[in-house]
C-alpha positions as CSV (number, residue, x, y, z in Angstrom):
1,M,-14.8,39.0,-24.6
2,D,-15.6,35.8,-26.4
3,K,-12.1,35.6,-27.8
4,A,-10.6,35.8,-24.3
5,R,-13.0,33.1,-23.0
6,D,-12.0,30.9,-26.0
7,L,-8.3,31.4,-25.1
8,I,-8.9,30.4,-21.5
9,N,-10.8,27.3,-22.5
10,A,-8.2,26.3,-25.0
11,H,-5.1,26.8,-22.9
12,L,-5.8,27.3,-19.2
13,Y,-8.1,24.4,-18.5
14,P,-5.8,21.7,-20.1
15,V,-2.8,23.1,-18.2
16,L,-4.7,23.0,-14.9
17,A,-5.9,19.5,-15.5
18,T,-2.3,18.4,-16.3
19,F,-1.0,19.9,-13.1
20,A,-3.8,18.3,-11.1
21,V,-3.0,14.9,-12.4
22,I,0.7,15.3,-11.7
23,Y,0.0,16.6,-8.2
24,G,-2.3,13.6,-7.5
25,A,0.4,11.2,-8.7
26,I,3.0,12.8,-6.4
27,Q,0.6,12.5,-3.4
28,I,-0.1,8.8,-4.1
29,T,3.5,7.7,-4.4
30,P,4.4,7.6,-0.7
31,L,1.2,5.6,0.0
32,A,2.1,3.1,-2.7
33,N,5.6,2.7,-1.2
34,Q,4.2,2.1,2.2
35,A,1.9,-0.6,0.9
36,R,4.7,-2.3,-1.0
37,H,6.9,-2.3,2.2
38,F,4.0,-3.8,4.2
39,N,3.4,-6.5,1.7
40,Q,7.1,-7.4,1.7
41,C,6.9,-7.6,5.5
42,V,4.0,-10.0,5.4
43,E,5.6,-12.2,2.7
44,S,8.9,-12.4,4.7
45,I,7.1,-13.5,7.8
46,E,5.3,-16.2,5.8
47,E,8.7,-17.4,4.5
48,V,10.2,-17.5,8.0
49,T,7.3,-19.5,9.5
50,G,7.1,-21.7,6.4
51,K,3.3,-21.5,6.2
52,P,0.8,-19.0,4.8
53,L,-0.7,-17.2,7.8
54,N,-4.3,-16.6,7.9
55,G,-5.9,-14.1,10.3
56,I,-4.1,-11.1,11.6
57,G,-0.8,-12.7,12.9
58,A,1.5,-11.4,10.2
59,V,-0.4,-8.1,10.0
60,A,0.0,-7.5,13.7
61,V,3.8,-8.2,13.6
62,C,4.2,-5.9,10.6
63,N,2.3,-3.2,12.4
64,G,4.7,-3.4,15.3
65,A,3.0,-5.9,17.7
66,P,5.5,-7.6,20.0
67,V,4.7,-11.2,19.0
68,E,7.1,-14.0,18.6
69,L,7.0,-15.7,15.2
70,S,6.5,-19.1,16.8
71,L,3.2,-17.9,18.3
72,L,1.9,-17.0,14.8
73,V,1.6,-20.7,13.9
74,T,-1.6,-22.0,15.4
75,E,-1.8,-25.1,17.5
76,S,-3.8,-27.0,14.9
77,E,-1.0,-26.4,12.4
78,T,1.6,-27.7,14.7
79,K,-0.4,-30.9,15.4
80,E,-0.6,-31.6,11.7
81,E,3.2,-31.8,11.4
C-alpha cells in the first residue's frame, strides 16, 4: 500500500499540477487579448484627438458609446488652444 501511495505522489500529482497550469493559461489568453485590444482602442482615440484623455471619454467610446470624438475634448482644453 505504501508503495502505491509513493507512486501516486511521485507521478500523478506533478502531472495534475502541470495540466492545471496549462489549463489556466489557456483560460487567461482570451482575456489578455481583449485587454490588449481595448488598450489599443484607447491609445488610438488619444492619437486622433491629439491629447491624452482623462476621465471616461475614451473608455466610453471603446465600450461602444455613441459619442463623437470632438465631444471628448473638454471645453477647458479647447480654450487653452
